[in-house]
C-alpha positions as CSV (number, residue, x, y, z in Angstrom):
1,M,-93.4,-162.1,38.4
2,S,-96.3,-161.8,40.8
3,H,-95.6,-162.9,44.4
4,H,-99.1,-164.2,45.1
5,K,-100.9,-167.1,43.4
6,P,-102.8,-165.7,40.4
7,D,-106.6,-166.0,40.2
8,P,-107.5,-166.6,36.5
9,S,-111.1,-165.6,37.4
10,K,-110.0,-162.0,38.0
11,S,-109.4,-159.6,35.2
12,V,-106.4,-157.2,34.8
13,N,-106.6,-154.0,32.7
14,L,-103.5,-152.6,31.1
15,T,-102.2,-150.9,28.0
16,I,-99.5,-152.2,25.6
17,D,-98.0,-149.6,23.2
18,G,-101.0,-147.4,24.1
19,L,-103.6,-150.0,23.3
20,P,-106.0,-151.1,26.1
21,V,-106.4,-154.8,26.8
22,T,-108.0,-156.9,29.5
23,V,-106.6,-160.4,30.4
24,P,-107.0,-162.9,33.2
25,E,-104.7,-162.5,36.2
26,G,-101.6,-164.6,35.8
27,T,-101.2,-163.7,32.1
28,T,-97.6,-162.9,31.1
29,I,-96.8,-159.7,29.2
30,L,-95.9,-161.8,26.2
31,E,-99.3,-163.5,26.1
32,A,-101.2,-160.2,26.7
33,A,-99.3,-158.6,23.8
34,R,-100.2,-161.5,21.5
35,K,-103.8,-160.9,22.2
36,L,-103.4,-157.5,20.6
37,G,-101.5,-159.0,17.6
38,I,-98.2,-157.7,18.9
39,H,-95.6,-160.4,18.6
40,I,-92.6,-159.8,20.9
41,P,-89.5,-161.7,19.7
42,V,-88.4,-164.7,21.8
43,L,-85.8,-167.4,21.7
44,C,-85.7,-169.3,25.0
45,D,-89.5,-169.2,25.5
46,H,-91.5,-172.3,24.5
47,P,-95.2,-172.6,25.2
48,D,-94.9,-176.1,26.6
49,L,-92.0,-175.3,29.0
50,K,-91.5,-173.2,32.1
51,K,-90.7,-169.5,31.8
52,R,-87.0,-168.9,32.2
53,A,-86.0,-165.5,30.9
54,V,-82.6,-166.6,29.8
55,C,-82.1,-164.9,26.4
56,R,-83.7,-161.5,27.3
57,I,-84.7,-160.8,23.7
58,C,-88.3,-160.2,24.8
59,V,-87.4,-157.2,27.1
60,V,-90.1,-154.5,27.4
61,E,-90.4,-151.3,29.3
62,C,-93.1,-151.0,32.1
63,D,-94.4,-147.7,33.5
64,G,-91.5,-145.7,32.1
65,G,-88.4,-145.1,34.1
66,G,-86.2,-147.1,31.8
67,K,-86.4,-150.4,33.7
68,L,-86.8,-153.4,31.4
69,K,-88.5,-156.7,32.1
70,A,-88.6,-160.0,30.3
71,A,-92.1,-160.3,28.8
72,C,-92.0,-164.1,28.8
73,A,-91.5,-164.4,32.6
74,N,-93.4,-161.4,34.1
75,D,-97.1,-161.3,34.7
76,V,-99.2,-158.2,33.9
77,W,-100.6,-156.1,36.7
78,E,-103.5,-153.7,37.0
79,G,-102.9,-150.4,35.2
80,V,-99.4,-151.1,33.9
81,K,-98.3,-149.3,30.8
82,V,-96.1,-151.6,28.7
83,V,-93.9,-150.4,25.8
84,T,-92.7,-153.0,23.4
85,N,-91.7,-150.8,20.5
86,S,-89.1,-148.1,20.9
87,P,-85.6,-147.3,19.6
88,K,-84.0,-148.2,22.9
89,I,-85.8,-151.6,23.0
90,H,-84.9,-152.3,19.4
91,A,-81.3,-151.6,20.0
92,I,-81.1,-153.8,23.0
93,R,-82.8,-156.7,21.3
94,K,-80.6,-156.4,18.2
95,T,-77.4,-156.3,20.3
96,I,-78.5,-159.5,22.1
97,V,-79.1,-161.3,18.8
98,E,-75.7,-160.0,17.5
99,L,-73.9,-161.3,20.6
100,I,-75.5,-164.7,20.2
101,L,-74.6,-164.8,16.5
102,A,-71.0,-163.9,17.3
103,D,-70.8,-167.2,19.3
104,H,-72.7,-169.2,16.7
105,P,-71.4,-170.9,13.5
106,Q,-72.4,-169.1,10.3
107,D,-73.2,-172.2,8.2
108,C,-76.9,-171.6,7.7
109,L,-77.0,-172.9,4.1
110,T,-75.7,-176.3,5.2
111,C,-77.4,-176.5,8.6
112,I,-80.2,-179.0,9.0
113,R,-82.4,-176.3,10.5
114,N,-82.0,-173.9,7.6
115,Q,-85.2,-171.9,7.1
116,K,-86.6,-173.6,10.2
117,C,-84.3,-172.0,12.7
118,E,-85.6,-169.6,15.3
119,L,-82.3,-167.7,15.6
120,Q,-82.2,-167.3,11.8
121,K,-85.7,-165.9,11.9
122,L,-84.6,-163.4,14.5
123,A,-81.6,-162.3,12.5
124,L,-83.9,-161.7,9.5
125,Q,-86.4,-159.8,11.7
126,F,-83.7,-157.5,12.9
127,G,-82.3,-157.0,9.5
128,L,-78.8,-158.1,10.4
129,E,-76.5,-157.7,7.4
130,K,-73.2,-157.7,9.2
131,L,-72.0,-158.5,12.7
132,T,-70.7,-155.9,15.1
133,F,-68.8,-158.3,17.3
134,P,-65.9,-160.5,16.4
135,K,-66.8,-164.0,15.4
136,A,-65.7,-166.9,17.5
137,E,-63.7,-169.8,16.1
138,F,-65.3,-173.3,16.0
139,G,-63.3,-176.4,15.9
140,S,-65.5,-179.1,17.3
141,L,-67.4,-181.5,15.0
142,P,-70.9,-182.8,15.5
143,N,-71.1,-185.8,17.8
144,V,-73.0,-188.7,16.3
145,D,-74.2,-191.1,19.0
146,T,-75.5,-194.6,18.0
147,N,-76.9,-193.4,14.6
148,T,-79.8,-191.9,16.5
149,L,-79.2,-188.4,17.8
150,V,-76.6,-185.8,16.7
151,R,-75.3,-183.1,19.1
152,D,-73.7,-180.1,17.4
153,M,-73.1,-178.1,20.6
154,A,-71.1,-175.4,18.7
155,K,-74.6,-174.2,17.7
156,C,-76.1,-174.3,21.2
157,V,-77.6,-171.0,22.2
158,K,-77.8,-172.1,25.9
159,C,-81.5,-171.4,26.1
160,G,-82.0,-174.4,28.4
161,R,-85.1,-175.8,26.6
162,C,-83.5,-179.2,26.0
163,V,-82.4,-179.4,29.7
164,E,-85.9,-178.8,30.9
165,A,-87.4,-181.2,28.4
166,C,-85.0,-183.9,29.6
167,Q,-85.0,-183.3,33.3
168,E,-88.5,-182.0,34.0
169,V,-90.8,-183.2,31.3
170,Q,-89.2,-186.7,30.8
171,T,-87.3,-187.0,34.2
172,V,-84.4,-188.7,32.4
173,R,-81.6,-186.2,33.3
174,A,-79.3,-187.3,30.5
175,I,-78.3,-183.7,29.7
176,N,-77.6,-180.8,32.0
177,T,-75.6,-177.6,32.3
178,A,-72.0,-177.2,33.5
179,H,-69.5,-174.4,34.4
180,R,-70.2,-170.7,34.6
181,S,-69.8,-167.4,32.7
182,L,-68.0,-167.8,29.4
183,H,-67.6,-171.5,30.0
184,Y,-71.3,-172.2,30.7
185,E,-72.5,-175.0,28.5
186,V,-75.2,-177.6,27.9
187,T,-73.6,-181.1,28.2
188,T,-74.0,-184.6,29.5
189,P,-73.1,-185.8,33.0
190,Y,-69.2,-186.0,33.1
191,D,-69.2,-185.1,29.4
192,Q,-70.0,-188.8,28.6
193,E,-71.5,-190.1,25.4
194,L,-75.3,-190.4,25.4
195,I,-75.0,-194.2,25.1
196,E,-73.1,-194.2,28.4
197,G,-75.7,-192.3,30.4
198,P,-79.5,-192.7,31.0
199,C,-80.6,-191.2,27.6
200,V,-83.6,-193.1,26.3
201,Y,-83.5,-191.4,22.8
202,C,-87.0,-189.9,23.1
203,G,-85.9,-187.0,21.0
204,Q,-87.8,-184.4,23.1
205,C,-84.6,-182.4,23.5
206,A,-84.4,-182.1,19.7
207,A,-88.1,-181.3,19.5
208,V,-87.7,-178.1,21.5
209,C,-84.2,-177.0,20.4
210,P,-84.6,-173.7,18.6
211,V,-81.5,-174.2,16.4
212,G,-79.4,-177.0,14.9
213,A,-77.7,-178.1,18.1
214,L,-79.8,-181.3,18.5
215,Y,-81.3,-183.3,15.7
216,E,-82.0,-186.8,14.4
217,N,-79.2,-188.6,12.5
218,D,-80.3,-188.2,8.9
219,Q,-80.2,-191.5,7.1
220,T,-82.0,-190.5,3.9
221,D,-78.8,-191.2,1.9
222,K,-79.1,-194.9,2.8
223,V,-82.7,-195.0,1.5
224,W,-81.8,-193.2,-1.7
225,A,-79.0,-195.7,-2.3
226,A,-81.3,-198.7,-1.6
227,I,-84.0,-197.3,-4.0
228,D,-81.3,-196.8,-6.7
229,D,-80.0,-200.4,-6.3
230,P,-81.6,-202.7,-8.9
231,G,-80.8,-205.6,-6.7
232,R,-82.9,-204.4,-3.8
233,H,-86.7,-204.7,-3.3
234,V,-87.5,-201.7,-1.1
235,V,-90.7,-201.7,0.9
236,V,-91.7,-198.8,3.2
237,Q,-94.1,-198.7,6.2
238,T,-95.7,-195.5,7.6
239,A,-96.7,-195.0,11.2
240,P,-100.2,-193.7,12.1
241,A,-99.0,-190.3,13.4
242,V,-97.0,-189.5,10.3
243,R,-100.1,-189.0,8.2
244,V,-101.4,-186.2,10.4
245,A,-98.1,-184.3,10.7
246,L,-96.4,-184.6,7.3
247,G,-98.6,-181.9,5.9
248,D,-97.1,-179.4,8.4
249,E,-94.0,-179.4,6.3
250,F,-95.9,-178.3,3.2
251,G,-98.1,-175.6,4.4
252,L,-101.2,-177.7,5.1
253,P,-103.3,-177.1,8.2
254,P,-102.0,-178.8,11.4
255,G,-103.7,-182.2,11.8
256,A,-104.6,-182.5,8.1
257,V,-105.0,-186.2,7.2
258,T,-102.6,-186.7,4.2
259,T,-102.6,-190.5,3.9
260,G,-103.3,-190.7,0.2
261,K,-100.9,-187.9,-0.8
262,M,-98.2,-189.5,1.4
263,V,-98.6,-192.8,-0.4
264,T,-98.4,-191.1,-3.8
265,A,-95.3,-189.3,-2.7
266,L,-93.6,-192.5,-1.5
267,K,-94.4,-194.3,-4.8
268,R,-93.0,-191.4,-6.8
269,L,-89.8,-191.5,-4.7
270,G,-89.3,-195.0,-6.0
271,F,-90.3,-197.4,-3.3
272,D,-91.3,-200.8,-4.7
273,K,-94.2,-201.3,-2.2
274,V,-95.8,-198.8,0.1
275,F,-97.4,-200.5,3.2
276,D,-99.0,-199.3,6.4
277,T,-97.7,-199.8,9.9
278,D,-101.4,-199.8,10.8
279,F,-101.5,-203.4,9.5
280,S,-98.9,-204.5,12.1
281,A,-100.6,-202.3,14.7
282,D,-103.6,-204.5,14.2
283,V,-101.4,-207.6,14.5
284,T,-100.0,-206.1,17.7
285,I,-103.5,-205.8,19.1
286,M,-104.2,-209.5,18.3
287,E,-101.0,-210.6,20.1
288,E,-101.2,-208.1,23.0
289,G,-104.9,-208.6,23.6
290,H,-104.5,-212.4,23.7
291,E,-101.4,-212.0,25.9
292,L,-103.5,-210.0,28.4
293,L,-106.3,-212.6,28.4
294,H,-103.7,-215.3,28.9
295,R,-102.2,-213.5,31.9
296,L,-105.7,-213.0,33.4
297,Q,-106.5,-216.7,32.9
298,T,-103.2,-218.1,34.2
299,G,-102.4,-215.7,37.0
300,G,-99.7,-213.9,35.0
301,K,-97.9,-210.8,36.2
302,L,-100.3,-207.8,36.3
303,P,-100.7,-205.0,35.5
304,M,-99.5,-205.8,31.9
305,I,-98.0,-202.7,30.3
306,T,-97.9,-201.9,26.6
307,S,-94.6,-202.2,24.8
308,C,-95.0,-200.3,21.5
309,S,-93.1,-197.2,22.5
310,P,-89.3,-197.8,22.3
311,G,-88.4,-194.7,24.3
312,W,-90.6,-196.1,27.1
313,I,-88.9,-199.5,26.8
314,N,-85.5,-197.8,27.1
315,F,-86.8,-195.9,30.1
316,A,-88.1,-199.1,31.8
317,E,-84.8,-200.9,31.2
318,V,-82.7,-198.1,32.6
319,F,-84.8,-197.0,35.6
320,Y,-87.1,-200.0,36.4
321,P,-85.2,-203.2,35.6
322,D,-87.0,-205.0,38.5
323,L,-90.4,-204.4,36.8
324,L,-89.6,-205.6,33.3
325,G,-91.9,-208.7,33.8
326,H,-94.9,-206.3,33.7
327,L,-94.1,-205.3,30.1
328,S,-95.9,-207.1,27.3
329,S,-93.5,-209.3,25.3
330,C,-94.9,-208.0,22.0
331,K,-92.6,-206.2,19.7
332,S,-93.7,-202.8,18.6
333,P,-95.7,-202.5,15.4
334,Q,-92.6,-201.3,13.5
335,Q,-90.7,-204.4,14.4
336,M,-93.6,-206.8,13.9
337,F,-93.9,-205.3,10.4
338,G,-90.2,-205.7,9.8
339,A,-90.3,-209.4,10.9
340,L,-93.2,-210.1,8.6
341,A,-91.7,-208.1,5.7
342,K,-88.8,-210.5,5.7
343,T,-90.8,-213.7,6.1
344,Y,-94.5,-213.5,5.3
345,Y,-94.2,-211.0,2.5
346,P,-91.6,-212.9,0.5
347,Q,-93.7,-216.1,0.9
348,V,-96.8,-214.5,-0.6
349,S,-95.1,-212.3,-3.1
350,G,-92.3,-214.5,-4.4
351,V,-89.7,-211.8,-3.7
352,D,-86.4,-213.2,-2.3
353,A,-86.2,-212.3,1.4
354,A,-82.5,-211.6,1.0
355,K,-83.3,-208.8,-1.4
356,V,-85.9,-207.0,0.7
357,T,-84.9,-203.7,2.3
358,C,-87.5,-202.6,4.9
359,V,-87.7,-198.8,5.6
360,S,-89.9,-197.2,8.3
361,I,-91.3,-193.7,8.4
362,M,-91.8,-192.9,12.0
363,P,-92.7,-189.9,14.2
364,C,-90.0,-191.1,16.6
365,V,-86.3,-190.8,17.1
366,A,-86.1,-193.8,19.5
367,K,-87.4,-196.0,16.6
368,K,-83.9,-195.6,15.0
369,F,-82.4,-197.0,18.2
370,E,-85.0,-199.8,18.4
371,A,-84.3,-201.1,14.9
372,Q,-80.6,-201.5,15.7
373,R,-81.2,-203.6,18.8
374,P,-79.5,-207.0,18.4
375,E,-82.6,-209.0,19.3
376,M,-84.6,-207.5,16.4
377,N,-83.5,-210.1,13.9
378,S,-85.9,-213.0,14.4
379,S,-86.7,-213.1,10.7
380,G,-83.1,-214.2,10.1
381,Y,-82.3,-210.7,8.9
382,Q,-82.4,-207.3,10.6
383,D,-86.1,-206.8,10.8
384,V,-86.1,-203.1,9.9
385,D,-83.1,-201.8,7.9
386,V,-83.5,-198.0,8.0
387,V,-85.8,-195.7,10.1
388,L,-86.6,-192.2,8.9
389,T,-88.5,-189.6,10.9
390,T,-91.4,-187.5,9.5
391,R,-88.9,-184.7,9.0
392,E,-86.5,-186.8,7.0
393,L,-89.3,-188.0,4.7
394,A,-90.3,-184.3,4.1
395,R,-86.7,-183.6,3.1
396,M,-86.8,-186.5,0.5
397,I,-90.1,-185.2,-0.9
398,K,-88.7,-181.7,-1.2
399,L,-85.4,-183.0,-2.8
400,A,-87.5,-184.9,-5.4
401,G,-89.3,-181.7,-6.3
402,L,-92.8,-183.0,-5.5
403,D,-95.6,-180.5,-4.9
404,F,-97.0,-182.4,-2.0
405,A,-100.2,-180.3,-1.5
406,D,-101.3,-180.9,-5.1
407,L,-100.5,-184.7,-5.2
408,P,-103.4,-187.0,-6.0
409,E,-104.4,-189.6,-3.5
410,T,-103.3,-193.3,-3.8
411,A,-104.2,-196.3,-1.7
412,F,-101.6,-198.5,0.1
413,D,-100.4,-201.6,-1.6
414,Q,-102.1,-204.9,-0.6
415,V,-100.9,-207.8,1.5
416,M,-99.7,-205.5,4.4
417,G,-101.5,-202.3,3.6
418,D,-105.0,-202.6,5.0
419,S,-105.6,-200.6,8.1
420,T,-108.4,-200.1,10.6
421,G,-109.5,-197.2,12.7
422,A,-108.2,-199.1,15.7
423,A,-104.7,-199.0,14.3
424,V,-104.9,-195.4,13.2
425,I,-105.4,-194.1,16.7
426,F,-102.3,-195.9,17.9
427,G,-100.7,-192.5,17.2
428,T,-102.2,-190.7,20.2
429,S,-102.3,-191.2,23.9
430,G,-105.0,-193.7,24.8
431,G,-105.2,-195.1,21.3
432,V,-103.5,-198.4,22.0
433,M,-105.8,-198.9,25.0
434,E,-108.9,-198.1,22.9
435,A,-107.9,-200.3,20.1
436,A,-107.2,-203.2,22.5
437,L,-110.6,-202.7,24.2
438,R,-112.5,-202.9,20.9
439,T,-111.0,-206.4,20.3
440,V,-110.7,-207.7,23.8
441,Y,-114.3,-206.8,24.7
442,E,-115.7,-208.7,21.7
443,V,-113.4,-211.7,22.3
444,V,-114.3,-211.9,26.0
445,V,-118.0,-210.9,25.9
446,G,-118.8,-212.5,22.6
447,E,-120.9,-209.6,21.6
448,T,-120.5,-206.9,19.0
449,L,-119.8,-203.5,20.4
450,G,-122.5,-200.9,19.8
451,N,-120.3,-197.9,20.4
452,L,-116.6,-198.2,19.4
453,D,-115.6,-194.8,20.9
454,F,-114.1,-195.2,24.4
455,E,-114.1,-191.5,25.3
456,A,-112.7,-192.0,28.8
457,V,-109.2,-192.9,27.4
458,R,-109.0,-189.9,25.0
459,G,-107.3,-186.6,25.6
460,H,-103.8,-185.5,26.5
461,E,-104.1,-185.6,30.3
462,G,-100.9,-187.1,31.8
463,I,-102.6,-190.0,33.6
464,K,-106.1,-191.3,32.9
465,R,-107.8,-194.0,35.0
466,F,-111.1,-195.8,34.2
467,E,-112.9,-199.1,34.5
468,V,-114.6,-201.3,31.9
469,D,-117.2,-204.0,32.5
470,L,-116.5,-207.2,30.6
471,K,-119.8,-208.9,31.1
472,G,-119.7,-208.8,34.9
473,T,-115.9,-208.7,35.2
474,K,-114.8,-205.2,36.0
475,V,-111.3,-204.4,34.8
476,K,-109.4,-201.3,35.9
477,L,-107.3,-199.6,33.2
478,L,-104.7,-196.8,33.2
479,V,-103.3,-194.6,30.4
480,S,-100.2,-192.5,30.8
481,N,-98.1,-190.3,28.4
482,G,-94.8,-188.5,29.0
483,L,-92.0,-190.2,31.0
484,A,-92.6,-188.0,34.1
485,N,-96.0,-189.6,34.3
486,A,-94.6,-193.0,33.5
487,R,-92.3,-192.6,36.5
488,L,-95.3,-192.0,38.8
489,V,-97.1,-195.1,37.4
490,M,-94.0,-197.3,37.8
491,D,-93.3,-196.0,41.3
492,S,-96.9,-197.0,42.3
493,I,-96.5,-200.4,40.8
494,R,-93.2,-200.9,42.6
495,K,-94.9,-200.0,45.9
496,G,-97.8,-202.3,45.2
497,E,-100.3,-199.5,45.1
498,C,-101.4,-199.8,41.4
499,D,-104.7,-201.8,41.1
500,A,-104.9,-201.5,37.3
501,T,-105.0,-204.7,35.1
502,F,-103.8,-203.1,31.9
503,V,-101.6,-200.0,31.5
504,E,-100.7,-198.0,28.4
505,I,-97.6,-196.0,28.5
506,M,-96.4,-193.6,25.8
507,C,-93.0,-192.1,26.0
508,C,-93.7,-188.7,24.4
509,P,-96.2,-186.1,25.7
510,G,-99.4,-186.6,23.9
511,G,-98.2,-189.9,22.3
512,C,-96.7,-190.3,18.9
513,V,-98.4,-187.1,17.6
514,G,-95.8,-185.4,19.7
515,G,-92.9,-187.7,18.8
516,G,-89.3,-186.4,18.7
517,G,-89.2,-186.9,14.9
518,Q,-92.3,-184.9,14.1
519,P,-92.3,-181.5,12.4
520,Y,-91.6,-178.9,15.1
521,G,-94.7,-177.7,17.0
522,N,-96.3,-177.3,20.4
523,S,-99.2,-178.8,22.4
524,S,-101.8,-176.9,20.4
525,I,-100.5,-178.5,17.2
526,K,-100.3,-181.9,18.8
527,L,-104.0,-181.7,19.8
528,Q,-104.9,-180.9,16.2
529,R,-102.9,-184.0,15.1
530,K,-104.8,-186.1,17.7
531,D,-108.1,-184.8,16.3
532,G,-106.9,-185.7,12.8
533,L,-106.3,-189.3,13.9
534,Y,-109.8,-189.7,15.3
535,I,-111.2,-188.2,12.1
536,A,-109.3,-190.8,10.1
537,D,-110.6,-193.5,12.5
538,K,-114.2,-192.5,11.9
539,A,-113.7,-192.5,8.1
540,L,-112.4,-196.0,7.8
541,P,-114.9,-198.8,7.0
542,I,-113.3,-201.2,9.5
543,R,-112.5,-200.0,13.0
544,K,-111.6,-203.1,14.9
545,S,-108.2,-204.9,14.5
546,H,-109.6,-208.5,14.5
547,E,-111.8,-207.6,11.5
548,N,-108.9,-206.5,9.3
549,P,-109.0,-209.0,6.3
550,E,-105.2,-208.8,5.8
551,V,-104.6,-209.6,9.5
552,K,-107.0,-212.6,9.2
553,A,-105.0,-213.7,6.1
554,V,-101.6,-213.5,7.8
555,Y,-102.9,-215.8,10.6
556,E,-104.6,-218.2,8.2
557,K,-101.7,-218.4,5.8
558,F,-98.7,-218.0,8.0
559,L,-98.8,-217.3,11.7
560,G,-101.5,-219.8,12.7
561,K,-102.9,-218.2,15.8
562,P,-102.1,-215.3,18.2
563,L,-99.5,-216.4,20.8
564,G,-98.7,-219.4,18.7
565,E,-95.2,-220.8,18.2
566,K,-94.5,-218.9,15.0
567,S,-95.9,-215.6,16.2
568,H,-94.0,-216.0,19.5
569,H,-90.7,-216.4,17.6
570,L,-91.3,-213.6,15.1
571,L,-93.4,-211.1,16.9
572,H,-92.4,-211.2,20.6
573,T,-89.2,-210.1,22.3
574,H,-87.4,-209.9,25.6
575,Y,-85.9,-207.0,27.7
576,N,-82.6,-206.6,29.4
577,S,-82.1,-205.4,32.9
578,E,-78.7,-204.1,31.8
579,G,-80.5,-201.8,29.4
580,K,-78.3,-200.0,26.9
581,N,-75.2,-201.4,28.5
582,H,-76.2,-204.8,27.3
583,W,-77.0,-203.2,23.9
584,S,-73.6,-201.6,23.5
585,K,-71.8,-204.8,24.6
586,A,-73.6,-206.5,21.7
587,G,-71.8,-204.2,19.3
588,G,-74.6,-201.7,18.5
589,G,-73.5,-198.8,20.5
590,D,-70.1,-197.7,19.3
591,A,-70.4,-193.9,19.5
592,H,-67.9,-191.9,17.6
593,H,-67.0,-188.3,16.8
């Protein structure tokens, strides 16, 4: 790579396979080739991660002489003549793929990444019909940890993507590399179970894994069984970010808003009621907004930090147990919904609470972990019974033979199905803050907002700071996404250097649109999903949580008032400075092989 700092304002002229191209200084050979429509094969490269040149599948020849360079990790330079297409290069790339496959299980038909595996695509691209090298023997079984993540390290191609996502992007350091040469492997510190280490179950490792080595624990069988049980009344809730990502699995444009088709699909799958997590997101704003006002009025601990992201909650418990008092006591919208589905819904519907099975469709792997936490049973039952990721829902739809793209649109069921624009934008970084502002402003100021769009909180920047004037009272606010940025924010709070009053923290880069359970994608796709949520927000007739008629009804008929006795019991929670150690002692963390 270049030894001086690239200047993107300068242009570099070169040729690739004889074709001239001009690109900014600092452009890699791989990126320059793509500009010409030449797609060099890669495996370790990922657009959201650093360049590492581990797999070497992207080798090209520069200026003749036979010396090969990794296209993903070398910048172009003036006048270079790059060759990407020659018998020699083809043979080297093919040999590399064959070597990887010789050390990789050949169970593609039963692999969770079948037809979505980057190694499988490379084997197809190189036309591999038989392997030249002897095949390794595999005896280890996948490791299932806390019913959340599965590690099938026999399939690991040692690309290092997951390690960087865990160590650099999320700063958790729950997985790393060990040993050398033939014994080199991706593992956990001291080869311990994930529950025993600092893992927060954000799922970002699985989101960047190119093969089936890391993935969510599929629990669709539990849902099929519940739907098939005539003694169960199965309700399902769908998170905001699911509706702008589910279409990716069915060939729709990234960010397409598929709400109506999704509801139709869920009804055809056999769910008794299809509700919207947006309903409980609006309830969350009512509780959280009033909690913030209460802290301001009574000298409570500030800044108050949002609590709707379970990966972030795990992170706070593991790394910042001394600062847990800053977290809002509100349960996440998923868990608020579950508590109300087992109490309020039976009251207004006449369904026996003991027969209700509550299923969640989430963009998140950590939601699986959250639902199992022992304190999430304030309804008298486990609040949420099963959590599926967006990817798992897509598998159910495909198994049922539904042509998702051609499905008609259906509305959510009533009682817990009304949503507002404020709730929809929960799925992207800054959305919770904006939703809260729409309500808190009108409660404090007593005036109707003319412009509901708080542009300052939008976007995927890691940390956003801004100030809002509440009728003479200026309040400083901060929005953060990704755990590396959360660590910066928490360190500043610990040092007493953070002057914000209210802080939003999302575990995953970009917020829930980039959740660990979403269809595989990169930052560009996440931005399109974000745009889809704001489009959905604009299209809804009600865009403020406190104006949701079903939210008004749940307080009038059942909860009484925000921060009241009943809502405190059902919708609020506590945190543990022992983190996951406390959780595992409670019986929820029995990892097994």
